[in-house]
DSSP file (Angstrom, degrees, kcal/mol; ACC not computed):
  #  RESIDUE AA STRUCTURE BP1 BP2  ACC     N-H-->O    O-->H-N    N-H-->O    O-->H-N    TCO  KAPPA ALPHA  PHI   PSI    X-CA   Y-CA   Z-CA
    1    1 A M              0   0    0      0, 0.0     2,-0.1     0, 0.0     0, 0.0   0.000 360.0 360.0 360.0 141.1   91.9  158.9   53.9
    2    2 A A        -     0   0    0      1,-0.1     2,-0.4     0, 0.0     0, 0.0  -0.439 360.0-122.8 -69.5 140.4   92.6  155.6   55.8
    3    3 A T        -     0   0    0     -2,-0.1     2,-0.4     2,-0.0    -1,-0.1  -0.714  20.6-140.9 -84.9 133.1   92.8  155.8   59.6
    4    4 A K        -     0   0    0     -2,-0.4     2,-0.4     2,-0.0    -1,-0.0  -0.765  21.2-178.0 -93.6 140.2   96.1  154.7   61.1
    5    5 A R        -     0   0    0     -2,-0.4     2,-0.5     2,-0.0    -2,-0.0  -0.998  26.3-128.3-143.4 136.8   96.0  152.7   64.3
    6    6 A L        -     0   0    0     -2,-0.4     2,-0.3     0, 0.0    -2,-0.0  -0.723  34.7-172.8 -85.0 125.5   98.7  151.3   66.5
    7    7 A L        -     0   0    0     -2,-0.5     2,-0.1     2,-0.0    -2,-0.0  -0.872  23.3-123.9-118.7 149.1   98.1  147.6   67.2
    8    8 A S     >  -     0   0    0     -2,-0.3     4,-2.2     1,-0.1     5,-0.1  -0.347  41.1-101.8 -73.9 171.7   99.8  145.0   69.4
    9    9 A G  H  > S+     0   0    0      2,-0.2     4,-2.1     1,-0.2     5,-0.1   0.922 125.0  49.2 -61.9 -44.1  101.0  141.9   67.7
   10   10 A N  H  > S+     0   0    0      2,-0.2     4,-2.3     1,-0.2    -1,-0.2   0.903 111.2  49.8 -61.0 -44.7   98.0  139.9   68.9
   11   11 A E  H  > S+     0   0    0      1,-0.2     4,-2.5     2,-0.2    -1,-0.2   0.877 108.7  52.7 -61.6 -37.0   95.7  142.7   67.7
   12   12 A A  H  X S+     0   0    0     -4,-2.2     4,-3.1     2,-0.2    -2,-0.2   0.895 106.6  52.2 -67.9 -38.3   97.3  142.6   64.4
   13   13 A I  H  X S+     0   0    0     -4,-2.1     4,-2.5     2,-0.2    -2,-0.2   0.948 112.3  46.7 -57.9 -49.4   96.8  138.8   64.1
   14   14 A A  H  X S+     0   0    0     -4,-2.3     4,-2.4     2,-0.2    -2,-0.2   0.891 112.1  49.3 -59.9 -41.6   93.2  139.3   64.8
   15   15 A R  H  X S+     0   0    0     -4,-2.5     4,-3.1     2,-0.2     5,-0.3   0.954 112.1  48.8 -63.9 -49.4   92.9  142.2   62.4
   16   16 A G  H  X S+     0   0    0     -4,-3.1     4,-1.7     1,-0.2    -2,-0.2   0.894 110.9  49.9 -57.3 -40.4   94.6  140.2   59.7
   17   17 A A  H  <>S+     0   0    0     -4,-2.5     5,-2.6     2,-0.2    -1,-0.2   0.929 112.4  47.6 -61.8 -45.8   92.3  137.2   60.3
   18   18 A W  H ><5S+     0   0    0     -4,-2.4     3,-1.6     1,-0.2    -2,-0.2   0.928 111.6  49.6 -60.9 -46.5   89.3  139.4   60.1
   19   19 A E  H 3<5S+     0   0    0     -4,-3.1    -1,-0.2     1,-0.3    -2,-0.2   0.810 107.3  56.1 -63.3 -28.8   90.5  141.1   56.9
   20   20 A A  T 3<5S-     0   0    0     -4,-1.7    -1,-0.3    -5,-0.3    -2,-0.2   0.431 126.4-100.2 -83.3   2.2   91.1  137.6   55.4
   21   21 A G  T < 5 +     0   0    0     -3,-1.6    49,-0.5     1,-0.3     2,-0.3   0.670  60.0 165.4  91.3  18.5   87.5  136.6   56.1
   22   22 A V  E   < +a   70   0A   0     -5,-2.6    -1,-0.3     1,-0.2    49,-0.2  -0.518   6.8 170.2 -68.4 130.3   87.7  134.6   59.2
   23   23 A S  E     +     0   0A   0     47,-2.4    24,-2.9    -2,-0.3     2,-0.4   0.431  61.1  55.1-119.8  -4.6   84.2  134.2   60.7
   24   24 A V  E     -ab  71  47A   0     46,-1.6    48,-2.3    22,-0.2     2,-0.4  -0.989  59.0-179.4-132.2 124.6   85.0  131.6   63.4
   25   25 A G  E     +ab  72  48A   0     22,-3.0    24,-1.9    -2,-0.4     2,-0.3  -0.986   9.3 164.5-122.6 134.3   87.5  132.0   66.1
   26   26 A C  E     +ab  73  49A   0     46,-2.6    48,-2.1    -2,-0.4     2,-0.3  -0.975   5.8 139.0-144.3 156.1   88.2  129.4   68.8
   27   27 A G  E     -ab  74  50A   0     22,-1.2    24,-3.2    -2,-0.3    48,-0.2  -0.989  48.2 -98.2-177.6 175.3   90.9  128.8   71.3
   28   28 A Y        -     0   0    0     46,-1.3    24,-0.1    -2,-0.3     2,-0.1  -0.971  50.6-111.3-111.5 125.8   92.0  127.7   74.7
   29   29 A P        +     0   0    0      0, 0.0     2,-0.2     0, 0.0    47,-0.1  -0.330  57.3 130.2 -68.7 138.3   92.8  130.7   77.0
   30   30 A G    >>  -     0   0    0     -2,-0.1     4,-1.3    45,-0.1     3,-0.6  -0.725  56.0 -67.3 178.1 130.5   96.3  131.3   78.0
   31   31 A T  T 34 S+     0   0    0      1,-0.3    45,-0.0    -2,-0.2     0, 0.0  -0.403 109.2  11.5 -67.2 138.8   98.5  134.3   78.0
   32   32 A P  T >4 S+     0   0    0      0, 0.0     3,-1.3     0, 0.0     4,-0.3  -0.996 126.2  51.9 -94.4  -6.2   99.6  135.8   75.5
   33   33 A S  T X> S+     0   0    0     -3,-0.6     3,-1.2     1,-0.3     4,-0.9   0.684  91.5  79.8 -70.5 -13.8   97.5  134.1   72.8
   34   34 A T  H 3X S+     0   0    0     -4,-1.3     4,-1.9     1,-0.3    -1,-0.3   0.868  84.3  62.4 -54.3 -38.1   94.3  134.9   74.8
   35   35 A E  H <> S+     0   0    0     -3,-1.3     4,-2.0     1,-0.2    -1,-0.3   0.754  93.9  62.8 -62.2 -28.0   94.5  138.5   73.4
   36   36 A I  H <> S+     0   0    0     -3,-1.2     4,-2.6    -4,-0.3    -1,-0.2   0.967 107.8  39.8 -60.5 -55.4   94.1  137.3   69.8
   37   37 A L  H  X S+     0   0    0     -4,-0.9     4,-2.0     1,-0.2    -2,-0.2   0.883 114.3  54.2 -63.3 -40.2   90.6  135.8   70.4
   38   38 A E  H  < S+     0   0    0     -4,-1.9     4,-0.5     1,-0.2    -1,-0.2   0.861 112.6  44.4 -63.7 -35.4   89.6  138.8   72.7
   39   39 A A  H >< S+     0   0    0     -4,-2.0     3,-1.0     1,-0.2     4,-0.3   0.898 111.0  52.8 -76.2 -41.7   90.5  141.2   69.8
   40   40 A L  H >< S+     0   0    0     -4,-2.6     3,-1.5     1,-0.3    -2,-0.2   0.836 100.1  63.9 -61.6 -33.1   88.8  139.0   67.1
   41   41 A F  T 3< S+     0   0    0     -4,-2.0    -1,-0.3     1,-0.3     5,-0.2   0.796  91.5  65.6 -64.0 -25.4   85.6  139.1   69.2
   42   42 A T  T <  S+     0   0    0     -3,-1.0    -1,-0.3    -4,-0.5     2,-0.2   0.634  85.2  91.1 -74.4 -12.7   85.4  142.8   68.7
   43   43 A Y  S X  S-     0   0    0     -3,-1.5     3,-0.8    -4,-0.3   -28,-0.0  -0.568  84.5-104.6 -85.3 146.1   84.9  142.5   64.9
   44   44 A D  T 3  S+     0   0    0      1,-0.2    -1,-0.1    -2,-0.2     3,-0.1  -0.294  97.3  15.5 -64.3 152.3   81.4  142.3   63.3
   45   45 A D  T 3  S+     0   0    0      1,-0.2     2,-0.5    -4,-0.1    -1,-0.2   0.754  92.4 123.7  56.7  33.3   80.2  139.0   62.0
   46   46 A V    <   -     0   0    0     -3,-0.8     2,-0.6    -5,-0.2   -22,-0.2  -0.985  49.3-151.2-124.4 126.0   82.7  136.9   63.8
   47   47 A Y  E     -b   24   0A   0    -24,-2.9   -22,-3.0    -2,-0.5     2,-0.4  -0.856  20.2-177.5 -96.2 126.5   81.7  134.0   66.2
   48   48 A C  E     +b   25   0A   0     -2,-0.6     2,-0.3   -24,-0.2   -22,-0.2  -0.951   6.6 170.1-125.5 143.0   84.2  133.4   68.9
   49   49 A E  E     -b   26   0A   0    -24,-1.9   -22,-1.2    -2,-0.4     2,-0.4  -0.998  30.1-127.2-150.3 148.4   84.3  130.8   71.7
   50   50 A W  E     -b   27   0A   0     -2,-0.3     2,-0.2   -24,-0.2   -22,-0.2  -0.783  30.3-147.9 -90.9 140.4   86.7  129.4   74.3
   51   51 A S        -     0   0    0    -24,-3.2     3,-0.1    -2,-0.4     4,-0.0  -0.649  23.1-114.5-107.3 164.4   87.1  125.7   74.2
   52   52 A V  S    S-     0   0    0     -2,-0.2     2,-0.3     1,-0.1   -24,-0.1   0.739  95.6  -6.3 -73.4 -19.3   87.7  123.3   77.2
   53   53 A N  S  > S-     0   0    0    -26,-0.1     4,-1.8     1,-0.1     5,-0.1  -0.965  79.2 -92.6-162.4 173.6   91.2  122.4   75.7
   54   54 A E  H  > S+     0   0    0     -2,-0.3     4,-2.5     1,-0.2     5,-0.2   0.858 119.6  55.5 -63.0 -38.4   93.4  123.0   72.7
   55   55 A K  H  > S+     0   0    0      1,-0.2     4,-2.3     2,-0.2    -1,-0.2   0.936 108.5  47.1 -64.5 -44.7   92.2  119.8   70.9
   56   56 A V  H  > S+     0   0    0      1,-0.2     4,-2.4     2,-0.2    -1,-0.2   0.885 109.7  54.7 -64.8 -37.7   88.6  120.9   71.1
   57   57 A A  H  X S+     0   0    0     -4,-1.8     4,-2.3     2,-0.2    -1,-0.2   0.949 110.3  45.4 -61.1 -48.4   89.5  124.4   69.8
   58   58 A L  H  X S+     0   0    0     -4,-2.5     4,-2.8     1,-0.2    -2,-0.2   0.891 111.9  52.4 -61.0 -39.2   91.2  122.9   66.8
   59   59 A E  H  X S+     0   0    0     -4,-2.3     4,-2.5     2,-0.2    -1,-0.2   0.868 107.9  50.2 -66.4 -37.1   88.3  120.6   66.2
   60   60 A V  H  X S+     0   0    0     -4,-2.4     4,-2.5     2,-0.2     5,-0.2   0.938 113.2  47.9 -62.9 -45.9   85.8  123.5   66.3
   61   61 A G  H  X S+     0   0    0     -4,-2.3     4,-2.2     1,-0.2    -2,-0.2   0.905 112.7  47.3 -62.0 -41.9   88.0  125.3   63.8
   62   62 A L  H  X S+     0   0    0     -4,-2.8     4,-2.9     2,-0.2    -1,-0.2   0.913 112.1  50.6 -67.2 -41.0   88.3  122.3   61.5
   63   63 A G  H  X S+     0   0    0     -4,-2.5     4,-1.4     1,-0.2    -2,-0.2   0.914 111.1  47.9 -62.6 -41.5   84.6  121.7   61.7
   64   64 A A  H  <>S+     0   0    0     -4,-2.5     5,-2.5     2,-0.2    -1,-0.2   0.912 112.3  51.2 -61.2 -43.0   83.8  125.3   60.8
   65   65 A S  H ><5S+     0   0    0     -4,-2.2     3,-1.9     1,-0.2    33,-0.6   0.923 108.1  49.8 -62.3 -47.5   86.3  125.1   57.9
   66   66 A L  H 3<5S+     0   0    0     -4,-2.9    -1,-0.2     1,-0.3    -2,-0.2   0.760 106.4  57.3 -64.0 -24.7   84.7  121.9   56.5
   67   67 A A  T 3<5S-     0   0    0     -4,-1.4    -1,-0.3    -5,-0.2    -2,-0.2   0.430 129.3 -97.1 -84.1  -1.0   81.3  123.7   56.7
   68   68 A G  T < 5S+     0   0    0     -3,-1.9     2,-0.2     1,-0.3    -3,-0.2   0.402  84.6 121.8 105.1  -4.2   82.7  126.4   54.4
   69   69 A A      < -     0   0    0     -5,-2.5     2,-0.4    -6,-0.2    -1,-0.3  -0.609  64.4-117.0 -91.5 152.9   83.7  129.1   57.0
   70   70 A R  E     -a   22   0A   0    -49,-0.5   -47,-2.4    -2,-0.2   -46,-1.6  -0.760  41.2-168.3 -85.2 135.0   87.1  130.5   57.5
   71   71 A A  E     -ac  24 100A   0     28,-1.9    30,-2.2    -2,-0.4     2,-0.4  -0.915  21.7-159.1-133.7 151.9   88.3  129.7   60.9
   72   72 A L  E     -ac  25 101A   0    -48,-2.3   -46,-2.6    -2,-0.3     2,-0.5  -0.998   9.3-171.4-130.2 124.7   91.1  130.7   63.3
   73   73 A A  E     -ac  26 102A   0     28,-2.0    30,-4.1    -2,-0.4     2,-0.4  -0.982   8.3-170.1-118.0 123.9   92.2  128.4   66.2
   74   74 A V  E     +ac  27 103A   0    -48,-2.1   -46,-1.3    -2,-0.5     2,-0.3  -0.896  16.3 144.2-116.7 146.1   94.7  129.8   68.8
   75   75 A D        -     0   0    0     28,-1.5    31,-0.2    -2,-0.4     2,-0.2  -0.927  46.4 -84.5-158.4-179.1   96.5  128.0   71.6
   76   76 A L    >   -     0   0    0     -2,-0.3     3,-0.7     1,-0.1     4,-0.3  -0.566  38.8-113.4 -91.1 159.1   99.8  127.9   73.4
   77   77 A R  G >  S+     0   0    0     29,-0.4     3,-1.8     1,-0.2     4,-0.3   0.887 116.9  57.8 -59.0 -39.3  102.9  126.1   72.2
   78   78 A I  G >  S+     0   0    0      1,-0.3     3,-0.6     2,-0.2    -1,-0.2   0.748 101.6  57.6 -68.3 -21.2  102.7  123.7   75.1
   79   79 A G  G X> S+     0   0    0     -3,-0.7     4,-1.0     1,-0.2     3,-0.8   0.516  79.1  92.4 -82.0  -4.0   99.2  122.8   74.0
   80   80 A R  H <> S+     0   0    0     -3,-1.8     4,-0.8    -4,-0.3    -1,-0.2   0.806  79.1  58.7 -61.8 -30.3  100.4  121.7   70.6
   81   81 A C  H <4 S+     0   0    0     -3,-0.6     3,-0.4    -4,-0.3     4,-0.4   0.862 102.6  54.7 -67.7 -32.6  100.8  118.1   71.8
   82   82 A H  H <4 S+     0   0    0     -3,-0.8     4,-0.4    -4,-0.2     3,-0.4   0.815 110.1  45.4 -69.2 -31.4   97.1  118.0   72.7
   83   83 A V  H  X S+     0   0    0     -4,-1.0     4,-2.7    -3,-0.2     5,-0.2   0.597  86.8  89.6 -87.6 -11.1   96.0  119.1   69.1
   84   84 A A  H  X S+     0   0    0     -4,-0.8     4,-2.6    -3,-0.4     5,-0.3   0.845  83.6  55.5 -60.3 -34.6   98.3  116.7   67.2
   85   85 A D  H  > S+     0   0    0     -4,-0.4     4,-2.0    -3,-0.4    -1,-0.2   0.963 113.5  39.6 -60.5 -54.9   95.6  114.0   67.2
   86   86 A A  H  > S+     0   0    0     -4,-0.4     4,-1.6     1,-0.2    -2,-0.2   0.873 116.6  50.8 -65.0 -38.7   93.0  116.1   65.6
   87   87 A H  H  X S+     0   0    0     -4,-2.7     4,-0.6     2,-0.2    -2,-0.2   0.919 110.5  46.9 -66.5 -44.0   95.4  117.8   63.3
   88   88 A V  H >< S+     0   0    0     -4,-2.6     3,-1.1    -5,-0.2     4,-0.4   0.928 112.0  51.4 -65.3 -44.2   97.0  114.6   61.9
   89   89 A R  H >< S+     0   0    0     -4,-2.0     3,-0.8    -5,-0.3    -1,-0.2   0.854 107.1  54.3 -61.4 -34.7   93.5  113.0   61.4
   90   90 A S  H >< S+     0   0    0     -4,-1.6     3,-1.2     1,-0.2    -1,-0.2   0.644  86.4  81.3 -78.0 -11.2   92.3  116.1   59.4
   91   91 A L  T << S+     0   0    0     -3,-1.1    -1,-0.2    -4,-0.6    -2,-0.2   0.833  93.2  48.6 -64.0 -31.9   95.2  116.0   56.9
   92   92 A G  T <  S+     0   0    0     -3,-0.8    -1,-0.3    -4,-0.4    -2,-0.2   0.520  89.3 105.0 -85.5  -6.2   93.4  113.3   54.9
   93   93 A M  S <  S-     0   0    0     -3,-1.2     2,-0.1    -4,-0.2    -3,-0.0  -0.486  81.4-106.1 -76.6 143.8   90.1  115.1   54.8
   94   94 A P        -     0   0    0      0, 0.0     2,-0.4     0, 0.0    -1,-0.1  -0.425  40.0-121.2 -64.9 144.9   89.0  116.8   51.5
   95   95 A R        -     0   0    0     -2,-0.1   -29,-0.1    -3,-0.1   -30,-0.0  -0.740  20.2-156.4 -94.9 133.9   89.3  120.5   51.8
   96   96 A E        -     0   0    0     -2,-0.4     3,-0.5   -27,-0.1   -29,-0.1  -0.573  37.4 -99.0 -97.2 168.0   86.4  122.9   51.4
   97   97 A P  S    S+     0   0    0      0, 0.0   -31,-0.1     0, 0.0   -32,-0.0   0.639 106.8  81.8 -67.5 -12.1   86.9  126.6   50.3
   98   98 A G  S    S-     0   0    0    -33,-0.6   -32,-0.1   -34,-0.1   -33,-0.1   0.970  76.3-163.3 -57.9 -59.9   86.5  127.8   53.9
   99   99 A G        -     0   0    0     -3,-0.5   -28,-1.9   -34,-0.3     2,-0.3   0.373   8.2-134.2  84.0 140.6   90.1  127.2   55.1
  100  100 A S  E     -c   71   0A   0    -30,-0.2   -28,-0.2   -78,-0.1   -38,-0.1  -0.955   6.4-156.6-128.6 150.0   91.3  127.0   58.7
  101  101 A V  E     -c   72   0A   0    -30,-2.2   -28,-2.0    -2,-0.3     2,-0.6  -0.902   4.7-161.1-126.6 101.2   94.3  128.5   60.3
  102  102 A P  E     -c   73   0A   0      0, 0.0     2,-1.2     0, 0.0     3,-0.2  -0.746  11.9-152.2 -80.2 120.6   95.6  126.9   63.5
  103  103 A V  E     +c   74   0A   0    -30,-4.1   -28,-1.5    -2,-0.6     3,-0.1  -0.749  42.0 140.6 -97.6  93.4   97.8  129.5   65.2
  104  104 A G        +     0   0    0     -2,-1.2    -1,-0.2   -30,-0.2   -24,-0.1   0.507  56.3  77.8-105.4 -11.4  100.3  127.5   67.1
  105  105 A G        +     0   0    0     -3,-0.2     2,-0.5     2,-0.1    -1,-0.1   0.563  64.2 111.0 -76.1  -6.7  103.2  129.7   66.4
  106  106 A V  S    S-     0   0    0    -31,-0.2     2,-0.9     1,-0.1   -29,-0.4  -0.559  75.5-127.1 -69.6 121.8  102.1  132.2   69.0
  107  107 A R        +     0   0    0     -2,-0.5    -1,-0.1     1,-0.2    -2,-0.1  -0.579  35.6 171.7 -76.5 106.4  104.6  131.9   71.7
  108  108 A G        +     0   0    0     -2,-0.9     2,-0.3   -76,-0.1    -1,-0.2   0.110  60.5  65.4-100.0  23.0  102.7  131.3   74.9
  109  109 A D  S    S-     0   0    0      7,-0.0     2,-0.7   -77,-0.0     3,-0.1  -0.920  84.0-111.6-139.1 165.2  105.8  130.7   76.8
  110  110 A D    >   -     0   0    0     -2,-0.3     3,-1.8     1,-0.1    -2,-0.0  -0.878  17.2-160.8-103.5 109.7  108.9  132.6   77.9
  111  111 A E  T 3  S+     0   0    0     -2,-0.7    -1,-0.1     1,-0.3     8,-0.0   0.755  92.4  50.2 -60.0 -25.9  112.1  131.4   76.2
  112  112 A E  T 3  S+     0   0    0     -3,-0.1    -1,-0.3     2,-0.0     2,-0.1   0.336  82.2 128.5 -95.8   7.2  114.3  133.0   78.8
  113  113 A A    <   -     0   0    0     -3,-1.8     3,-0.1     1,-0.1     6,-0.1  -0.362  47.2-158.1 -67.4 142.7  112.4  131.4   81.8
  114  114 A V  S    S+     0   0    0      1,-0.1     2,-0.3    -2,-0.1    -1,-0.1   0.758  80.4  26.2 -89.2 -31.1  114.5  129.6   84.4
  115  115 A V  S    S+     0   0    0      3,-0.0     2,-0.3     0, 0.0    -1,-0.1  -0.852  91.1  62.7-127.9 165.6  111.5  127.6   85.6
  116  116 A G  S    S+     0   0    0     -2,-0.3     3,-0.1    -3,-0.1    -7,-0.0  -0.918  89.1   7.5 123.0-149.6  108.3  126.4   84.0
  117  117 A E  S    S-     0   0    0     -2,-0.3    -4,-0.0     1,-0.1     2,-0.0  -0.334  88.0 -93.2 -69.2 150.3  107.5  124.2   81.1
  118  118 A P        -     0   0    0      0, 0.0    -1,-0.1     0, 0.0    -3,-0.0  -0.369  28.2-129.8 -67.3 146.0  110.5  122.4   79.5
  119  119 A G    >   -     0   0    0     -3,-0.1     3,-1.3     1,-0.1    -2,-0.1   0.687  20.8-148.9 -70.1 -21.4  112.1  124.2   76.7
  120  120 A D  T 3  S-     0   0    0      1,-0.3    -1,-0.1     2,-0.1    -3,-0.0   0.863  70.8 -55.0  50.8  40.2  112.0  121.1   74.3
  121  121 A G  T 3  S+     0   0    0      1,-0.1    -1,-0.3     2,-0.0    -2,-0.0   0.705 108.6 122.6  73.1  20.7  115.2  122.4   72.7
  122  122 A E    <         0   0    0     -3,-1.3    -2,-0.1     1,-0.2    -1,-0.1   0.603 360.0 360.0 -91.0 -11.5  113.8  125.8   71.8
  123  123 A R              0   0    0    -11,-0.0    -1,-0.2     0, 0.0    -3,-0.1   0.505 360.0 360.0 -85.9 360.0  116.4  127.9   73.6
């Protein structure tokens, strides 16, 4: 019989990535997306690393993907502007079977915050 386990949303993202065959995880640390990579690190046969910024994390994921590995890159929404350069350049590259998943939809900001990063029309 299958064992049931209660997971947080970030743990569930990591579990789903692992079950989908992700073998490389990279990201730039920042709450709450930090927990995704921390959870992914606990699975067997997965290489995880923190990158110096969001752009480097996406480039590591794209490189692993082009080499045939499935990759997951996590960052905060506010870091999405840093990765745009690497992401746009990679669109014209031929795709290998590995596949990469940049997780930029993970909300690393508080939509109800009064101070902090600009909302950019998200409220």
